[in-house]
N, C-alpha and C positions, 0 to 999 in steps of 0.2 A: 504494500500500500504506500503510495507516495505521500509526501507531506501535505499536499493540497487536499487529497481525499481524507486523510486523517483529520485535518482541521475542519473539514466539512462535517465529518461524523461527530466530532466533539461539539461543534456549534449546534447541530441538529438535536443532540441529546438533551439540550436544555428544555426541549419540548417533550416532557415525559409521556405524553399521549401518542406520540408518533411511533408507529410500529417499526421494529428493527428492519423489516423488509423494505420499507419506504426509505429509511435512513440509508441503507446500502444502495438502493437505486439512485438516490439523489447524489450520493458520493461517487457513483460510478464503479462500485465494486459489488461482488456477490456477497450474500449473507455469510457464506462459508469463509470468505476472506475477512469479513468483519469480525467473526468469532475467532479466526486464527490470530488476528492482531490483538484481540481482547478476549482471551480464553476463559474468562470467568463468567461469561454470559452477560445479560443486560445489566446486572449489578456492577460488574467490573467496568462496563462501558460507562455507566453513570458515575462511578467513582472516579474514573479518568477525567470525565468532563468536569466534575465538581472540584477537582484539584487544580484547575486552571485559575 
């Protein structure tokens, strides 16, 4: 995942109602890639976003 996609994911995670599938689509990556980068599931994704 490139830096732009990663930044998009972290920005979109601020909307907790947005499905992970939609986040992946808008970031231009697959759901599998998203979970490969953030292996702890949605909780890990949100933790990464919150730490910014």
